[in-house]
LUMMI-596360 format. One line per 3 residues: number of its first residue (from 1); their letters; for each residue x, y, z of C-alpha. Coordinates in steps of 0.05 Angstrom, whole numbers, padded with zeros to 5 digits. Layout:
<marlums>
NUM = A = X/Y/Z  ... $
</marlums>
This chain:
<marlums>
1 = MWR = -00375/00780/00364  -00334/00837/00386  -00338/00910/00351 $
4 = VRI = -00279/00959/00352  -00277/01023/00327  -00211/01044/00296 $
7 = AGV = -00207/01109/00258  -00280/01119/00252  -00287/01051/00220 $
10 = FIF = -00322/00992/00259  -00286/00927/00255  -00323/00865/00277 $
13 = LFV = -00280/00809/00304  -00303/00740/00315  -00269/00705/00374 $
16 = TGG = -00277/00629/00392  -00231/00620/00444  -00155/00627/00453 $
19 = VLG = -00116/00688/00481  -00177/00734/00475  -00223/00694/00517 $
22 = CRS = -00290/00653/00493  -00349/00669/00457  -00407/00688/00503 $
25 = GGP = -00366/00675/00566  -00364/00602/00557  -00312/00554/00576 $
28 = VTP = -00246/00543/00540  -00244/00483/00498  -00189/00443/00526 $
31 = AAL = -00128/00430/00479  -00119/00365/00445  -00055/00329/00464 $
34 = TVT = -00014/00273/00432  00033/00218/00459  00075/00163/00437 $
37 = DAL = 00060/00098/00485  00103/00037/00499  00086/00001/00432 $
40 = GRT = 00100/00063/00395  00037/00083/00373  00015/00154/00372 $
43 = VTL = -00047/00166/00409  -00085/00231/00404  -00135/00253/00452 $
46 = PAP = -00187/00311/00447  -00170/00336/00512  -00134/00315/00579 $
49 = PRR = -00174/00249/00603  -00214/00264/00663  -00240/00192/00674 $
52 = IAI = -00182/00139/00675  -00187/00065/00685  -00121/00027/00705 $
55 = VGR = -00134/-00047/00686  -00108/-00114/00672  -00052/-00156/00699 $
58 = ANF = 00006/-00119/00736  -00037/-00057/00738  -00006/-00034/00806 $
61 = MIA = 00058/-00017/00765  00019/00035/00726  -00025/00055/00782 $
64 = DAV = 00037/00071/00828  00067/00115/00772  00001/00151/00755 $
67 = YTF = -00011/00167/00831  00054/00206/00827  00016/00261/00798 $
70 = PEA = -00037/00293/00848  -00084/00299/00788  -00096/00221/00797 $
73 = RER = -00138/00226/00854  -00193/00254/00823  -00189/00228/00750 $
76 = VVA = -00174/00156/00764  -00245/00123/00765  -00229/00050/00759 $
79 = ISG = -00173/00001/00779  -00164/-00073/00774  -00149/-00115/00831 $
82 = TPQ = -00081/-00146/00840  -00057/-00212/00873  00006/-00179/00902 $
85 = GNI = -00046/-00135/00945  -00044/-00058/00956  -00058/-00031/01018 $
88 = FQA = -00024/00029/00988  -00080/00054/00951  -00118/00082/01014 $
91 = LMD = -00060/00121/01031  -00045/00153/00967  -00114/00162/00947 $
94 = PHS = -00165/00196/00997  -00221/00174/00946  -00198/00103/00934 $
97 = AEK = -00263/00068/00965  -00302/00104/00913  -00268/00076/00853 $
100 = VQL = -00294/00020/00813  -00256/-00041/00833  -00252/-00086/00770 $
103 = KRD = -00229/-00155/00766  -00155/-00175/00755  -00178/-00199/00683 $
106 = PGP = -00235/-00148/00664  -00270/-00160/00598  -00281/-00103/00550 $
109 = EQI = -00354/-00093/00571  -00337/-00085/00645  -00290/-00033/00624 $
112 = AAV = -00330/00007/00581  -00390/00004/00638  -00345/00052/00678 $
115 = HPD = -00347/00105/00620  -00269/00118/00614  -00241/00167/00566 $
118 = LVL = -00179/00133/00571  -00153/00067/00593  -00081/00046/00616 $
121 = MKH = -00051/-00021/00613  00012/-00062/00607  00036/-00066/00538 $
124 = FLA = 00037/-00143/00538  -00038/-00140/00541  -00049/-00105/00474 $
127 = KKL = -00078/-00168/00440  -00113/-00204/00495  -00150/-00142/00518 $
130 = GQS = -00133/-00073/00486  -00157/-00086/00423  -00223/-00107/00440 $
133 = VES = -00232/-00043/00483  -00202/-00003/00425  -00254/-00032/00382 $
136 = LGI = -00306/-00002/00427  -00282/00068/00415  -00244/00071/00480 $
139 = PVI = -00175/00104/00475  -00123/00055/00502  -00049/00075/00520 $
142 = YMS = -00003/00014/00531  00056/00027/00590  00118/-00011/00595 $
145 = LET = 00161/00016/00650  00206/-00045/00643  00273/-00006/00645 $
148 = PDT = 00302/00061/00675  00294/00097/00606  00223/00070/00587 $
151 = FRR = 00202/00090/00661  00230/00163/00650  00193/00164/00583 $
154 = EIK = 00131/00144/00610  00132/00188/00669  00140/00244/00614 $
157 = MLG = 00082/00221/00582  00041/00223/00642  00057/00293/00655 $
160 = ILF = 00031/00309/00585  -00035/00270/00600  -00040/00304/00668 $
163 = NNP = -00019/00368/00639  00034/00375/00691  00099/00371/00660 $
166 = DRA = 00130/00399/00720  00114/00346/00760  00138/00295/00710 $
169 = REV = 00208/00329/00714  00208/00333/00792  00194/00253/00791 $
172 = NAF = 00248/00240/00740  00295/00286/00778  00287/00245/00842 $
175 = YQR = 00309/00181/00809  00361/00214/00767  00394/00236/00834 $
178 = LIE = 00393/00173/00865  00416/00136/00798  00473/00181/00791 $
181 = TIT = 00495/00176/00863  00507/00099/00851  00538/00106/00782 $
184 = QRV = 00586/00152/00806  00608/00111/00861  00618/00049/00829 $
187 = GSI = 00647/00076/00759  00716/00067/00792  00710/-00003/00814 $
190 = PPE = 00746/-00050/00763  00712/-00114/00739  00754/-00159/00776 $
193 = KRP = 00724/-00123/00841  00651/-00134/00821  00621/-00196/00851 $
196 = AVL = 00582/-00242/00806  00506/-00235/00829  00449/-00281/00816 $
199 = VLQ = 00372/-00255/00825  00326/-00312/00830  00247/-00311/00831 $
202 = HST = 00225/-00361/00885  00161/-00388/00863  00112/-00444/00888 $
205 = KGG = 00053/-00476/00857  00022/-00538/00867  00069/-00556/00926 $
208 = STA = 00128/-00558/00879  00185/-00503/00880  00216/-00468/00820 $
211 = YKI = 00268/-00416/00813  00274/-00371/00754  00317/-00317/00724 $
214 = PPL = 00296/-00253/00686  00317/-00231/00614  00377/-00192/00603 $
217 = TWI = 00334/-00132/00585  00292/-00128/00646  00294/-00082/00698 $
220 = QTL = 00322/-00137/00748  00383/-00146/00709  00395/-00076/00694 $
223 = MVK = 00390/-00062/00767  00453/-00114/00780  00493/-00078/00727 $
226 = TAG = 00477/-00006/00756  00495/-00030/00823  00561/-00053/00807 $
229 = GRV = 00553/-00124/00799  00566/-00172/00742  00506/-00212/00719 $
232 = AWA = 00521/-00282/00733  00469/-00314/00683  00489/-00269/00625 $
235 = DAT = 00502/-00336/00583  00442/-00364/00596  00386/-00382/00545 $
238 = LGS = 00327/-00341/00561  00255/-00334/00541  00221/-00266/00540 $
241 = RWT = 00196/-00272/00612  00221/-00313/00675  00258/-00370/00656 $
244 = VIT = 00260/-00431/00697  00325/-00461/00717  00351/-00520/00759 $
247 = LEH = 00400/-00514/00814  00448/-00545/00773  00451/-00487/00733 $
250 = IAA = 00461/-00442/00792  00514/-00495/00809  00552/-00477/00747 $
253 = WNP = 00544/-00406/00753  00566/-00411/00827  00558/-00335/00837 $
256 = DQI = 00587/-00293/00892  00518/-00269/00915  00449/-00289/00904 $
259 = YIV = 00386/-00247/00909  00323/-00280/00919  00253/-00247/00905 $
262 = DYF = 00182/-00275/00926  00122/-00243/00899  00070/-00280/00937 $
265 = GDP = 00110/-00302/01002  00158/-00282/01053  00227/-00277/01018 $
268 = REA = 00261/-00294/01084  00229/-00360/01087  00248/-00366/01012 $
271 = VQQ = 00320/-00360/01029  00316/-00405/01084  00289/-00464/01036 $
274 = FTQ = 00339/-00444/00986  00402/-00455/01034  00374/-00517/01057 $
277 = EET = 00378/-00552/00989  00434/-00597/00987  00461/-00576/00918 $
280 = ARR = 00459/-00502/00945  00501/-00518/01008  00559/-00524/00961 $
283 = LRA = 00550/-00455/00929  00600/-00398/00948  00544/-00350/00962 $
286 = VQT = 00513/-00399/01010  00575/-00417/01046  00594/-00343/01056 $
289 = HHV = 00527/-00322/01074  00517/-00278/01015  00445/-00303/00999 $
292 = FAF = 00397/-00243/01012  00321/-00239/01015  00300/-00179/00963 $
295 = PKD = 00258/-00129/01004  00185/-00112/00994  00132/-00072/01027 $
298 = VVS = 00069/-00068/00994  00101/-00104/00928  00170/-00125/00920 $
301 = WDQ = 00227/-00073/00898  00256/-00111/00847  00196/-00099/00793 $
304 = PDT = 00185/-00043/00752  00140/-00011/00796  00154/00058/00828 $
307 = RWV = 00197/00023/00879  00249/-00005/00835  00290/00058/00854 $
310 = LGL = 00292/00032/00928  00313/-00040/00903  00369/-00008/00869 $
313 = VWL = 00395/00029/00928  00382/-00029/00971  00421/-00072/00919 $
316 = ARH = 00481/-00026/00915  00488/-00024/00990  00493/-00101/00991 $
319 = IHP = 00536/-00115/00930  00584/-00065/00957  00572/-00053/01031 $
322 = EVF = 00642/-00011/01038  00622/00036/00985  00556/00050/01011 $
325 = ADV = 00564/00045/01081  00543/00117/01096  00474/00112/01055 $
328 = DMT = 00415/00116/01103  00365/00065/01073  00312/00088/01125 $
331 = RVY = 00320/00157/01099  00324/00141/01027  00259/00105/01041 $
334 = LDF = 00224/00165/01079  00248/00213/01024  00214/00165/00971 $
337 = YRT = 00146/00166/01000  00150/00243/01016  00172/00265/00952 $
340 = LYG = 00131/00212/00902  00067/00212/00944  00065/00266/00990 $
343 = LDE = 00067/00222/01054  00094/00251/01122  00143/00210/01160 $
346 = STV = 00092/00187/01215  00048/00159/01163  00102/00119/01127 $
349 = REH = 00129/00095/01198  00061/00075/01220  00027/00047/01160 $
352 = LMP = 00083/00021/01113  00154/00012/01148  00120/-00049/01190 $
355 = TIT = 00099/-00085/01123  00172/-00092/01102  00194/-00158/01095 $
358 = GDW = 00267/-00187/01069  00338/-00168/01088  00320/-00096/01115 $
361 = P = 00358/-00050/01115 $
</marlums>
């Protein structure tokens, strides 16, 4: 209570925070915040989260977006493991050894044991995991990151969660600059000059090899379009996830260029295996040596991880090499890690660049 004398009259002011300060000099109560997640749910938190757990399958995509914010180093307390590996965590977080390492598919009790005030997970885990975590009274926010538009919106959302909208704008501006450079250059290329491009995932399970194509709404497809290619599989019957196809399907499309992704092996070896297939040898892309191994370092650059913009620039340089001959992929790579994660050139060259596999640059 404050007492102010005005014109001989004492007026008593009760102040509980805000502009005039706090009662008895105590801490200001943090303001509540509200965001909309990937499922269109409105989630309100009483204050910016201080103990964040990033859990479940494909969590590295979320973690790599979260760690573009410096506040993540202190606020992420637990993270699930990933089969794609992540040597990157120690570089972007000096406290990584102190984080609780959860299983790839943790149960709600394991998550609750780290006492998070917010759990982040991919949107497709809502029924399998998210609802049971929410039933324990723990807030859950679902993220997608599956397209450039959703990526931009969710970076903005993270800016709200970390109370750092300026950083969100900085991150989104980095992506926008590179996207605009590509779209401006390929914008004048007529349809007949745009090669038919096929993106394949090479997968090996139980000793058998499978080739898969992504849905038309996924980031791999959008990258092909943005980079100035024609989507060779546009007329295919697709599921909601990667769809297995045969070499006969590929032969029917007979694309001008093929880009092969391998999440768990060396994509260069996948290219070599593919080009040795009898049916593949008759393909236009194989005969003209236009089958490429999609690069990766910590993870593959075709995914809705922060590195998709590296994949986009790399893809544009290969689809239209004459248009992007002046683009220095090494410089783009170094700028990416400096701008998004604050890593200096020597650190990137020593720890990350040697891990690159695929057709680089």
